[in-house]
N, C-alpha and C positions, 0 to 999 in steps of 0.2 A: 504493500500500500504506500510505499515511499517513506523516506525518513522525514524528520522534522524540517530540515532545511529545504528539502525537495517540495514538501507540502506547502511551506511558506511561500516558496517561489511560484508555485502553481496558483495559490490564492491571490498573490500579488498580481499575477498575470490576469486573473479574472477581474480584479479591481481596476487594472489599467486597460482592460478591454483588448488584451492581446489575442490575436487570432488563434483559435483552437484551444485556448486555456479552459474555457467553460466546458467544452466537449470532453476534454481529458478529466476534468474534475468530476463530471457526471459519471463517466465511465469508471473512474477509480473508486467512487464512493457509493455507487448504486447498490452493490451487493450488501454493504454494511447497512445502508438505510433500509433496504428491503428486509434483511434479517432482523434488524432492530424493531421494525413494525410488527413482524410476526411474533417475535419474542414477547413484546408488550401485550399482544393480543392472545397469547398462548392459553391463558386460563380465563379469558373473558367469554361469557356466554352472549355472543353477538351474532345476529343473523347476517349472512353474506359478508364474511370476513374478507373475501377476495376483493370485493368492491371497495370496502373500507380501506384495505391495503393500497389499492390503486389511488384512491383519493388522497391519502396521507403522503404517499410517495410523490405525487405531483405537487402537493402543497409544500412539501419540504423543499424541493428544488426551486419552486417559484419564490418562496420566502428567502432562501439563502442567496438568491441572485441579487437581492437588495444590498446596496453598498454598506449600510450600517451592519448588517448581519455578516457580510463577508469580512468586515473589519474585526468583528468579534471572533470569528473563526480564526483569523490570522493571529489574534492575541491569545487564543486558547492554549493552555499548557499541554493538554492531552486532547488532540483533535478527535480521536476515536471516541473517547468518553463524552466529549462535548456534543458530538453528532448524535450519539445514542440518547443523551439527555434531551436534546431538542426533539428528536423523533418521539420519545416517550410523552413529552408534553403535547406535541401535536396530536397524537393518538387520543389522549384524554380530552383535549379540546374538541376534537371531531366527535367523539362519543357524547360529550355534553351537548353539542350543537344539535345532534340528531336525536336527542332524548333517549339514547341507548344506555346512558350511564346512570348508575344509581346515585342518588343525591346523598349528601351527608344527612343521615336520618336524624341525628341529634348532635348538637355541639358538645353534649356531655361525653360522647365517645372520643372526641378529639382532645378536649381540654380538661377532662375530669372536673367539670365545673361544680358538681355537687360538693366536692371536697372543699372548693374555694368559697362557694356562696352559701354553703349550709344546705341542709336537706329539709327545711321547713316547708309548710304548705305553699309558700310563694315561689319556691324554687322551680317547680314544674311550670308555673305560669311564665316565669322569667325565661326559662329555657325554650318555651314554645313560642315566645313572642317573635314577631317579624323583625323587630329591631335587632335582636341577638343574631338571627339568621343573616340579616343584611350586613351587619358589622363583621361577622365571621367570614362571610363570602368575600367581602372587600379585602379583609386582612389576608385571606388565602391567595387572592389574586395578586396581592402586593408582594408575595414571596418570590424568591428567585426561582428560575426554572427547576433547578436541582431540588430546592426545598419543597416546591409544589409537587414534584414528581414523587418524592419520598412520602409526603403527607398523604397524597391520594393513594399510593400503593399500600400504605400501612392502614389508613383508617377507612378507606372506601373499599379496597380490594381485600383487606385483611391479611396482607402478606407479612411474613416475619421480617425482622431486620436482616437476617441472613439471605432470605429470598430477594429482598430489595437490593442488597449488595451485589448478588449474582446478576440480577437483571440490569442494574445500572453500572456494573463493572467497577464497584468501589468496595473498600473494606467495610465489614459489618460495624466496626467501631465508628467509622465515619458516618454511616447511616444513622446510628444511635445519636451521635452528636448533632447532626443536622436536624433530626426530629425533635430533640430536646430544645434546641434553639428556636425552631419554628414554633413549637408550642408556647415558648415564652413570648415570642412576638405576637402570637394570637391572643394570649392572655393580656398582654399590655394594651392591645387594641381595644379589648373589652373593658379594661380598667379605665382607659381614657374616656370612654363613653359612660362611665359610672355604672356599668353592668356588674363588674366585679369589684369587691372591696380591695 
């Protein structure tokens, strides 16, 4: 798949519009993108996975063609991991858009809010409120691609930290750290709105 310097030169060529650079990029990374899509969909109960795979595949290369995204690819430390992370995020976005993806059933699952807010009679009402759901969704959307992928794989798909690590090609300890930090950021967003003490 080429070394770091070779990859950087190829992406730089895409940025500068050098003839043939984009075709080489697509040829070089098509298999990785395709594999990453199927790996993300592996345990999803989704009708017509092949059609979804084609949509995400096309979406990936259309988005990556944008200058800002190419610049982020150029700056990525591990291009393979970065591409896999983008693909995972795109798959989840597509599933949400087409209403094929399960929603967060309760903020309680993600944040253990009952332990923070108490379990009195008002806790259920607070958790069920549209305000909590809206704040939580906004906070999730504000997470980085990697954080969002880990949160969704863990709390929506029910994947273990080990499974997430294998899927996103990162150490299990890193997954645990990302999830811990993401949960703290979500808690802080709810605290700012006065939902948590």
